Backbone as JSON, one array per atom type, in Angstrom:
{
  "sequence": "MEALIKNVPHAQPFDLAGQVNYEAGKVVSLTLAQQPGVGATLFAFDAGEAISTHAAPGDAMATILEGTAQITIDGVPHTLSGGEAIVMPAGIPHAVKAVTAFKMYLVVVKAPAADR",
  "N": [[-53.74, -24.02, 152.2], [-55.86, -26.74, 151.54], [-55.3, -29.26, 149.12], [-57.39, -29.57, 146.28], [-57.36, -31.39, 144.25], [-56.04, -34.5, 144.64], [-53.49, -37.0, 145.38], [-51.83, -36.95, 143.16], [-48.97, -35.44, 141.51], [-48.4, -31.9, 141.92], [-48.14, -28.86, 140.06], [-46.31, -29.75, 138.18], [-45.47, -31.69, 135.28], [-46.93, -34.95, 134.7], [-47.39, -38.49, 134.22], [-50.49, -39.48, 133.57], [-51.81, -42.02, 133.24], [-49.92, -43.62, 134.45], [-50.3, -43.37, 137.15], [-51.91, -45.23, 138.33], [-52.02, -48.73, 138.82], [-52.27, -51.94, 137.21], [-53.88, -54.82, 138.62], [-53.97, -58.28, 138.97], [-57.02, -59.81, 138.19], [-58.61, -57.76, 139.23], [-60.34, -54.59, 139.73], [-58.9, -51.58, 139.98], [-58.89, -48.52, 141.74], [-58.25, -44.98, 141.99], [-58.89, -42.2, 143.74], [-59.03, -38.89, 142.69], [-60.32, -36.47, 143.04], [-63.03, -35.44, 145.06], [-65.81, -33.85, 145.48], [-68.84, -32.04, 146.4], [-70.11, -31.44, 143.87], [-68.58, -32.66, 141.9], [-66.57, -35.4, 140.86], [-63.48, -37.12, 140.42], [-61.76, -39.81, 139.13], [-59.26, -42.3, 138.73], [-58.99, -45.37, 137.0], [-57.94, -48.8, 136.78], [-58.49, -51.58, 135.01], [-58.3, -55.05, 135.04], [-58.05, -57.42, 132.36], [-61.18, -58.64, 131.32], [-62.48, -57.96, 133.67], [-65.19, -56.15, 135.29], [-67.69, -53.58, 135.83], [-70.85, -53.79, 137.02], [-74.17, -53.14, 135.65], [-75.44, -49.96, 136.37], [-76.68, -46.76, 137.55], [-75.7, -43.35, 137.54], [-75.72, -40.35, 139.58], [-74.99, -38.11, 138.2], [-73.7, -36.67, 135.11], [-71.33, -38.73, 133.59], [-68.13, -38.77, 132.38], [-66.08, -40.82, 130.63], [-62.75, -41.34, 129.88], [-60.68, -43.21, 127.95], [-57.52, -44.29, 128.64], [-55.58, -46.17, 127.96], [-55.55, -49.4, 126.35], [-58.57, -51.43, 125.81], [-62.01, -50.93, 126.17], [-65.41, -51.92, 126.85], [-68.23, -50.09, 126.93], [-71.43, -49.98, 127.97], [-74.36, -48.31, 127.36], [-77.54, -47.69, 128.35], [-78.29, -50.17, 127.29], [-76.95, -50.24, 124.85], [-73.99, -51.25, 123.41], [-70.65, -49.9, 123.37], [-67.47, -49.8, 121.99], [-64.39, -48.74, 123.07], [-61.14, -47.32, 122.68], [-57.74, -46.44, 123.68], [-57.44, -42.96, 124.11], [-60.0, -42.31, 123.33], [-63.27, -41.1, 124.29], [-66.36, -41.07, 126.19], [-69.64, -39.99, 127.13], [-71.64, -40.86, 129.81], [-74.86, -40.44, 130.4], [-76.53, -38.77, 133.14], [-78.48, -40.71, 135.38], [-79.05, -42.71, 133.53], [-78.9, -46.16, 132.83], [-75.78, -47.88, 132.87], [-72.84, -49.82, 132.06], [-69.53, -51.17, 132.53], [-66.9, -52.88, 130.94], [-63.85, -54.7, 130.7], [-62.37, -55.26, 127.74], [-59.76, -55.7, 126.94], [-57.02, -55.43, 129.23], [-57.36, -52.25, 130.68], [-57.05, -48.66, 131.18], [-58.71, -45.94, 132.7], [-59.88, -42.6, 132.9], [-62.17, -41.07, 134.87], [-64.67, -38.67, 135.09], [-67.16, -37.31, 137.01], [-69.91, -35.23, 136.94], [-72.16, -33.44, 138.82], [-75.4, -31.94, 139.27], [-76.05, -28.98, 141.26], [-77.13, -29.56, 144.65], [-79.64, -28.39, 145.2], [-80.83, -28.41, 142.74], [-81.3, -31.04, 142.11]],
  "CA": [[-54.99, -24.48, 151.64], [-55.86, -28.16, 151.2], [-55.4, -29.52, 147.68], [-58.67, -30.09, 145.82], [-56.98, -32.59, 143.5], [-55.06, -35.2, 145.48], [-52.87, -38.26, 144.93], [-50.98, -36.75, 141.98], [-48.09, -34.28, 141.69], [-48.91, -30.58, 141.57], [-47.23, -27.89, 139.45], [-45.3, -30.42, 137.35], [-46.07, -32.7, 134.4], [-46.88, -36.34, 135.15], [-48.06, -39.48, 133.37], [-51.77, -39.78, 134.22], [-52.03, -43.47, 133.26], [-48.93, -44.23, 135.33], [-50.65, -43.15, 138.56], [-52.67, -46.38, 138.81], [-51.44, -49.96, 138.28], [-53.12, -53.12, 137.07], [-53.73, -55.94, 139.55], [-54.63, -59.45, 138.4], [-58.37, -60.12, 138.66], [-59.2, -56.66, 140.0], [-60.53, -53.22, 139.26], [-58.2, -50.71, 140.93], [-59.28, -47.12, 141.57], [-57.53, -43.96, 142.73], [-59.67, -40.97, 143.75], [-58.26, -37.67, 142.53], [-61.11, -35.38, 143.6], [-64.39, -35.79, 145.44], [-66.48, -32.68, 146.02], [-70.28, -32.22, 146.2], [-70.57, -31.38, 142.48], [-67.68, -33.3, 140.93], [-65.63, -36.43, 141.29], [-62.53, -37.53, 139.38], [-61.16, -41.07, 139.57], [-58.52, -43.12, 137.77], [-59.26, -46.8, 137.14], [-57.19, -49.79, 136.01], [-59.27, -52.82, 134.95], [-57.65, -56.2, 134.44], [-58.85, -57.98, 131.27], [-62.34, -59.42, 131.73], [-63.14, -57.4, 134.85], [-66.32, -55.32, 134.91], [-68.59, -52.95, 136.8], [-72.18, -54.15, 136.54], [-75.08, -52.07, 135.27], [-75.86, -49.05, 137.43], [-76.89, -45.39, 137.08], [-75.02, -42.35, 138.36], [-76.53, -39.14, 139.78], [-74.5, -37.02, 137.36], [-73.08, -37.09, 133.85], [-70.02, -39.33, 133.82], [-67.33, -38.85, 131.16], [-64.97, -41.78, 130.72], [-61.71, -41.22, 128.86], [-59.84, -44.39, 127.96], [-56.12, -43.88, 128.55], [-54.89, -47.25, 127.24], [-56.33, -50.63, 126.31], [-59.87, -51.4, 125.16], [-63.15, -51.12, 127.07], [-66.77, -51.9, 126.3], [-69.11, -49.34, 127.82], [-72.8, -50.16, 127.52], [-75.22, -47.24, 127.86], [-78.96, -47.96, 128.05], [-78.36, -51.39, 126.49], [-76.19, -50.14, 123.6], [-72.55, -51.37, 123.69], [-69.7, -49.06, 122.64], [-66.1, -50.23, 122.21], [-63.5, -47.58, 123.06], [-59.71, -47.58, 122.86], [-56.96, -45.32, 124.2], [-57.64, -41.66, 123.49], [-61.41, -42.06, 123.07], [-64.07, -40.79, 125.46], [-67.81, -41.16, 126.03], [-70.39, -39.48, 128.27], [-72.75, -41.68, 130.29], [-75.76, -39.42, 130.96], [-77.07, -38.95, 134.49], [-79.7, -41.48, 135.53], [-79.2, -43.74, 132.48], [-78.11, -47.34, 133.19], [-74.57, -48.15, 132.09], [-71.92, -50.83, 132.59], [-68.18, -51.07, 131.97], [-66.2, -54.16, 130.91], [-62.52, -54.66, 130.09], [-62.12, -56.16, 126.61], [-58.37, -55.98, 127.3], [-56.7, -54.58, 130.38], [-57.43, -50.85, 130.26], [-57.08, -47.62, 132.19], [-59.74, -44.96, 132.4], [-60.04, -41.42, 133.74], [-63.61, -40.84, 134.96], [-65.1, -37.43, 135.73], [-68.61, -37.27, 137.2], [-70.36, -33.88, 137.26], [-73.54, -33.46, 139.32], [-76.06, -30.65, 139.47], [-76.11, -28.59, 142.67], [-78.15, -30.3, 145.4], [-80.94, -27.73, 145.08], [-81.38, -28.69, 141.4], [-81.5, -32.48, 141.89]],
  "C": [[-54.85, -25.96, 151.24], [-56.04, -28.33, 149.69], [-56.77, -30.09, 147.33], [-58.47, -31.34, 144.96], [-55.86, -33.24, 144.28], [-54.5, -36.42, 144.78], [-52.08, -38.17, 143.63], [-50.09, -35.54, 142.24], [-48.78, -32.98, 141.29], [-47.78, -29.74, 140.98], [-46.08, -28.53, 138.7], [-46.0, -31.45, 136.47], [-45.96, -34.1, 135.01], [-47.67, -37.22, 134.18], [-49.34, -39.91, 134.08], [-52.01, -41.28, 134.33], [-51.09, -44.18, 134.24], [-49.24, -44.09, 136.81], [-51.43, -44.31, 139.16], [-52.14, -47.62, 138.09], [-52.46, -51.08, 138.19], [-52.83, -54.1, 138.2], [-54.56, -57.09, 139.0], [-56.0, -59.67, 139.05], [-59.08, -59.01, 139.39], [-59.48, -55.43, 139.15], [-59.92, -52.34, 140.34], [-58.63, -49.27, 140.67], [-58.43, -46.21, 142.45], [-58.34, -42.67, 142.62], [-58.74, -39.77, 143.65], [-58.99, -36.46, 143.11], [-62.5, -35.91, 143.94], [-64.99, -34.6, 146.18], [-67.97, -32.85, 145.76], [-70.73, -32.24, 144.74], [-69.72, -32.11, 141.47], [-66.82, -34.36, 141.6], [-64.73, -36.79, 140.13], [-61.77, -38.73, 139.92], [-60.4, -41.72, 138.42], [-58.85, -44.58, 138.05], [-58.27, -47.6, 136.3], [-57.98, -51.09, 136.12], [-58.39, -53.92, 134.38], [-58.58, -56.75, 133.36], [-59.97, -58.84, 131.83], [-63.07, -58.89, 132.94], [-64.21, -56.41, 134.41], [-66.93, -54.62, 136.12], [-69.98, -53.15, 136.24], [-73.05, -52.92, 136.3], [-75.55, -51.28, 136.5], [-76.14, -47.69, 136.79], [-76.21, -44.45, 138.05], [-75.89, -41.1, 138.5], [-76.07, -37.94, 138.96], [-74.01, -37.56, 136.04], [-71.67, -37.58, 134.15], [-69.29, -39.44, 132.48], [-66.14, -39.75, 131.4], [-64.03, -41.53, 129.55], [-60.8, -42.43, 129.01], [-58.4, -43.94, 127.73], [-55.28, -44.89, 127.78], [-55.75, -48.49, 127.29], [-57.67, -50.43, 125.64], [-60.96, -51.76, 126.16], [-64.43, -51.23, 126.27], [-67.64, -51.2, 127.34], [-70.51, -49.41, 127.21], [-73.67, -49.1, 128.18], [-76.64, -47.52, 127.39], [-79.1, -49.12, 127.07], [-77.56, -51.38, 125.2], [-74.69, -50.21, 123.91], [-71.71, -50.47, 122.78], [-68.3, -49.56, 122.99], [-65.19, -49.02, 122.03], [-62.08, -48.02, 123.31], [-59.03, -46.31, 123.35], [-57.16, -44.04, 123.41], [-59.09, -41.33, 123.2], [-62.16, -41.83, 124.39], [-65.55, -40.93, 125.13], [-68.45, -40.6, 127.29], [-71.55, -40.43, 128.55], [-73.7, -40.72, 130.99], [-76.3, -39.79, 132.35], [-78.36, -39.77, 134.45], [-79.92, -42.58, 134.52], [-78.34, -44.94, 132.86], [-76.92, -47.54, 132.26], [-73.72, -49.18, 132.82], [-70.59, -50.69, 131.87], [-67.52, -52.45, 132.05], [-64.87, -54.01, 130.19], [-62.43, -55.71, 128.99], [-60.68, -56.65, 126.71], [-58.14, -55.22, 128.6], [-56.74, -53.13, 129.89], [-57.42, -49.93, 131.46], [-58.02, -46.51, 131.72], [-59.67, -43.82, 133.4], [-61.51, -41.07, 133.71], [-63.87, -39.54, 135.71], [-66.62, -37.46, 135.8], [-68.98, -35.86, 137.66], [-71.83, -33.96, 137.62], [-74.09, -32.05, 139.43], [-75.99, -30.27, 140.95], [-77.28, -29.27, 143.37], [-79.53, -29.69, 145.25], [-81.62, -28.04, 143.75], [-81.68, -30.16, 141.17], [-82.86, -32.91, 142.32]]
}
């Protein structure tokens, strides 16, 4: 059977933040899962890097693994540090900016296609 979660070890402990590395002047991503109803991605943002305002088709939960991020949801900025999480609701504009270099685990959950 093909692994549903890829790019990380299976059946053994591992350092989640250590699976993605910072690169100067870049946002680096590593897809862990991509299925019709769910996606899971690791990100490493260099300080000052950003993803501009956009909306997602599902609820997106960002968990900050290390560093500090500013996540703006519907025009309201939120500053998060390692260990904190926030949900960006489906269809609501949001943006992400690195206050310092930071790593994030992002899970996006979408309704079944028939419900969208």
